[in-house]
C-alpha positions as CSV (number, residue, x, y, z in Angstrom):
1,M,-35.8,-39.0,-2.9
2,T,-31.7,-38.1,-4.0
3,Q,-30.4,-35.3,-2.5
4,K,-29.0,-32.2,-4.3
5,P,-25.1,-32.6,-3.9
6,L,-25.0,-29.6,-4.2
7,L,-27.2,-26.7,-2.6
8,E,-26.6,-22.9,-3.7
9,L,-25.3,-20.4,-1.5
10,G,-24.8,-16.8,-2.8
11,F,-23.3,-15.3,-5.3
12,I,-19.9,-13.4,-7.1
13,S,-21.2,-9.5,-6.0
14,R,-18.0,-8.0,-7.4
15,A,-13.9,-8.3,-8.1
16,H,-11.7,-6.7,-5.3
17,G,-8.5,-5.2,-5.4
18,L,-6.1,-6.5,-8.1
19,R,-4.4,-9.9,-7.3
20,G,-7.5,-11.6,-8.3
21,E,-9.7,-11.4,-4.8
22,L,-13.7,-11.5,-5.7
23,A,-16.7,-10.4,-2.7
24,V,-19.2,-13.2,-2.5
25,R,-22.4,-12.2,-0.6
26,P,-24.0,-15.1,0.5
27,F,-28.4,-15.3,0.2
28,D,-28.5,-15.5,4.0
29,P,-26.2,-12.6,5.6
30,G,-25.7,-15.0,8.3
31,S,-24.2,-17.4,6.8
32,Q,-20.6,-18.5,8.0
33,T,-20.7,-21.4,5.9
34,L,-17.5,-20.2,3.6
35,S,-15.4,-20.5,6.8
36,T,-16.3,-24.4,7.0
37,V,-15.5,-25.5,3.8
38,D,-12.3,-25.8,1.5
39,R,-13.9,-25.7,-1.5
40,V,-16.5,-24.4,-3.9
41,R,-18.1,-24.7,-8.0
42,V,-19.2,-22.0,-9.1
43,R,-22.0,-21.4,-12.1
44,T,-20.9,-18.8,-14.5
45,R,-23.8,-16.4,-16.6
46,A,-22.8,-18.2,-19.6
47,G,-23.6,-20.9,-17.5
48,V,-19.9,-23.0,-17.2
49,E,-19.2,-24.6,-14.2
50,R,-15.2,-24.5,-12.0
51,D,-14.7,-25.8,-8.8
52,L,-12.4,-23.7,-6.9
53,V,-10.0,-24.0,-3.7
54,L,-10.1,-21.0,-0.9
55,Q,-7.1,-19.7,-0.7
56,S,-8.3,-17.0,2.0
57,L,-10.9,-15.6,4.0
58,R,-12.2,-12.6,4.8
59,P,-15.7,-11.7,6.5
60,T,-17.0,-8.5,6.0
61,P,-20.4,-7.2,7.2
62,K,-22.3,-7.6,3.6
63,E,-19.9,-10.0,2.6
64,D,-16.9,-12.3,2.1
65,I,-13.4,-11.5,0.6
66,V,-12.2,-14.3,-0.5
67,A,-8.9,-15.4,-2.8
68,F,-9.0,-18.9,-4.9
69,E,-6.6,-20.7,-5.6
70,G,-5.6,-20.0,-9.4
71,V,-7.3,-16.8,-9.9
72,E,-4.4,-14.5,-10.0
73,S,-6.2,-11.2,-11.9
74,R,-8.1,-8.8,-11.3
75,T,-9.4,-9.5,-15.4
76,E,-9.7,-13.9,-13.8
77,A,-12.2,-12.0,-11.3
78,E,-14.3,-9.9,-13.0
79,G,-14.6,-13.4,-15.3
80,L,-16.6,-14.8,-12.1
81,V,-18.6,-11.9,-11.4
82,G,-22.1,-12.1,-11.6
83,S,-21.5,-16.0,-11.0
84,T,-23.8,-18.4,-9.2
85,V,-22.2,-20.2,-6.1
86,F,-22.4,-23.6,-4.9
87,V,-21.0,-25.4,-1.9
88,F,-20.7,-29.5,-1.8
89,R,-23.3,-31.2,0.8
90,E,-20.7,-33.8,1.1
91,D,-18.5,-31.0,3.2
92,L,-21.1,-29.4,6.2
93,E,-22.5,-31.1,8.7
94,P,-25.4,-32.6,8.1
95,P,-28.8,-30.5,10.0
96,E,-30.1,-30.8,13.2
97,E,-33.5,-32.7,13.7
98,G,-36.2,-30.0,12.8
99,E,-33.6,-28.0,10.8
100,F,-33.3,-27.5,6.6
101,F,-30.4,-26.7,4.5
102,Q,-32.1,-23.0,2.7
103,G,-31.2,-24.9,-0.9
104,D,-33.6,-28.4,0.0
105,L,-36.1,-25.8,0.5
106,L,-36.2,-24.0,-3.2
107,G,-38.7,-26.1,-6.0
108,L,-40.5,-28.0,-3.2
109,S,-44.8,-28.0,-4.2
110,A,-46.8,-25.3,-1.4
111,V,-50.2,-26.3,-0.4
112,D,-52.6,-25.2,2.4
113,E,-53.3,-27.3,5.3
114,A,-56.2,-28.4,3.5
115,G,-53.6,-29.3,0.1
116,T,-54.7,-27.0,-1.2
117,P,-51.5,-26.0,-4.3
118,L,-50.2,-22.9,-3.4
119,G,-47.4,-23.0,-5.7
120,K,-43.5,-23.6,-6.2
121,V,-41.0,-22.4,-2.9
122,E,-39.4,-20.2,-5.5
123,E,-36.9,-17.9,-3.5
124,I,-36.1,-17.4,-0.1
125,W,-34.8,-13.3,1.2
126,A,-32.6,-13.4,4.5
127,T,-34.0,-10.2,5.9
128,G,-35.0,-11.0,9.3
129,E,-34.6,-13.1,12.1
130,V,-36.1,-16.1,10.0
131,P,-36.1,-16.8,6.8
132,N,-39.1,-16.3,4.4
133,L,-39.8,-18.0,1.7
134,V,-41.6,-16.6,-1.7
135,I,-44.0,-19.2,-3.2
136,R,-45.0,-18.0,-6.9
137,A,-47.7,-20.1,-8.8
138,A,-48.7,-18.7,-12.5
139,G,-51.8,-16.7,-12.2
140,R,-51.3,-16.3,-8.2
141,Q,-50.5,-13.1,-6.4
142,E,-46.8,-14.5,-4.5
143,L,-46.9,-15.3,-1.3
144,V,-44.0,-15.0,1.1
145,V,-44.3,-16.6,4.7
146,P,-41.8,-16.6,7.0
147,F,-39.8,-20.3,7.7
148,A,-41.4,-20.9,11.3
149,D,-43.3,-23.5,13.3
150,E,-46.6,-21.1,13.4
151,F,-46.8,-20.6,9.2
152,V,-44.6,-24.1,8.0
153,P,-46.3,-26.9,10.0
154,T,-45.3,-29.5,7.8
155,V,-41.9,-30.1,5.7
156,D,-42.0,-33.1,3.7
157,L,-38.8,-33.4,1.8
158,A,-39.7,-37.7,0.3
159,A,-42.7,-35.7,-0.8
160,Q,-41.0,-32.2,-2.0
161,R,-43.7,-31.0,-0.4
162,I,-44.1,-28.0,2.3
163,V,-47.9,-27.6,4.2
164,I,-48.4,-23.7,4.6
165,R,-50.3,-21.4,6.9
166,P,-50.9,-18.7,4.9
167,P,-49.9,-15.7,7.4
168,E,-54.2,-13.8,7.1
169,Y,-53.9,-9.2,7.4
170,V,-56.2,-7.6,9.2
171,E,-56.8,-3.7,8.6
172,V,-57.6,-3.2,12.2
173,G,-59.1,-0.3,14.0
174,R,-59.9,1.9,10.9
175,R,-63.3,3.5,10.6
176,D,-64.4,4.8,6.9
177,A,-64.5,8.4,7.2
178,D,-67.6,10.0,7.3
179,K,-68.2,7.6,11.2
180,D,-65.9,10.0,12.6
181,A,-67.8,12.9,12.8
182,P,-71.6,12.0,12.9
183,D,-72.6,15.0,10.8
184,G,-69.5,16.2,9.6
185,S,-69.0,18.9,12.4
186,E,-65.8,19.1,14.3
187,S,-67.0,19.4,18.0
């Protein structure tokens, strides 16, 4: 399998100030990837791609405030709002054994342990300690699975497949209303 040369990092959420700075919101709030690279590629909503060199970076709790070479005014910055931000795989340290770039998980076919198709990994939500994989298929309810060994025993990038052990939700301690008081009276 040929690896994708670009990995999706996040998006440009807004222009910041008057000198062309932009707020970049990574999909993983804990990501420090922008502080390790010198360049990115942006894809505007219209599909136009542009490589940009980072000039400065200021992290904030929700987003990174960045300045790119060649983006000098608020008007130029506003033209990039809504763009997807990608990093070049070759600019990143490779993941350790058993670790994965989140961008490599997108698009994988998801199956259960018996091999039954569940859909494709369409999104990754970073809302807690571990990211959640969002798996969708036509005619099926969306499945959200924590990306942890307990729920994802196998990731096979070469086969473009991920094995999922879907969490089962069990209602514990629920009783029917008529069982609360055997004769309908209070004691």
